C-alpha atoms as one frame of an Amber mdcrd trajectory, in Angstrom:
protein
  90.809 193.397 209.918  89.354 195.565 212.651  85.962 194.492 213.953  83.248
 197.060 213.449  80.189 197.153 215.702  76.920 198.140 214.062  73.434 198.910
 215.329  70.315 196.852 214.894  69.009 199.252 212.233  72.279 198.982 210.297
  72.254 195.172 210.453  68.619 194.969 209.392  69.386 197.175 206.404  72.556
 195.199 205.553  70.726 191.848 205.636  67.553 193.312 204.153  65.392 191.880
 206.929  63.120 193.451 209.514  64.119 194.343 213.054  61.519 191.873 214.321
  63.328 189.084 212.446  66.558 190.162 214.146  64.776 190.047 217.530  63.530
 186.528 216.780  66.958 185.266 215.688  68.600 186.870 218.706  65.970 185.437
 221.066  66.488 181.942 219.644  70.230 182.245 220.263  70.919 182.133 216.529
  72.390 185.577 216.036  75.647 186.662 217.725  75.403 190.049 219.458  76.932
 192.149 222.210  75.479 194.409 224.853  77.392 197.635 225.414  76.020 200.139
 227.915  72.502 198.688 227.528  72.719 198.878 223.721  72.666 195.904 221.362
  75.534 195.886 218.880  76.568 193.390 216.231  80.132 192.607 215.181  80.462
 192.655 211.403  83.128 189.940 211.619  80.874 187.672 213.714  77.875 188.311
 211.442  79.928 187.441 208.347  81.047 184.180 210.024  77.437 183.449 211.049
  76.263 184.016 207.480  79.015 181.775 206.088  78.008 178.994 208.489  74.419
 179.205 207.221  75.219 179.197 203.506  73.734 176.404 201.430  75.314 174.884
 198.350  72.385 174.658 195.953  73.873 171.682 194.076  74.240 169.672 197.288
  70.748 170.697 198.397  69.164 169.479 195.153  71.010 166.150 195.449  69.882
 165.772 199.076  66.259 166.562 198.188  66.396 164.105 195.282  67.744 161.358
 197.543  65.094 162.078 200.167  62.337 161.985 197.547  63.514 158.573 196.340
  63.506 157.247 199.892  60.078 158.653 200.682  58.278 157.628 197.492  56.383
 154.362 197.884  57.348 151.465 195.690  54.778 150.717 193.060  54.599 147.063
 192.081  54.839 146.401 188.358  51.491 146.068 186.614  50.537 142.668 185.410
  48.549 142.577 182.221  45.963 139.903 181.600  46.403 139.202 177.944  44.222
 136.404 176.615
């Protein structure tokens, strides 16, 4: 498949995020981009790979959160009743 280069406006529309979010991701080194003749361009192939690397399996996430919650919850000692 031929790599297509798109503009910042096109990528923001594709991902349904603001240009300022793109700037932040790019500044943090998160988002792959290219500079061509002083213009920022994004490779659709690289963006698709970046998105795939950031995908989260919701089933695994719920299991991880459940395990973390069990580890973080304090143990409660059993109640002793004073029956006379």
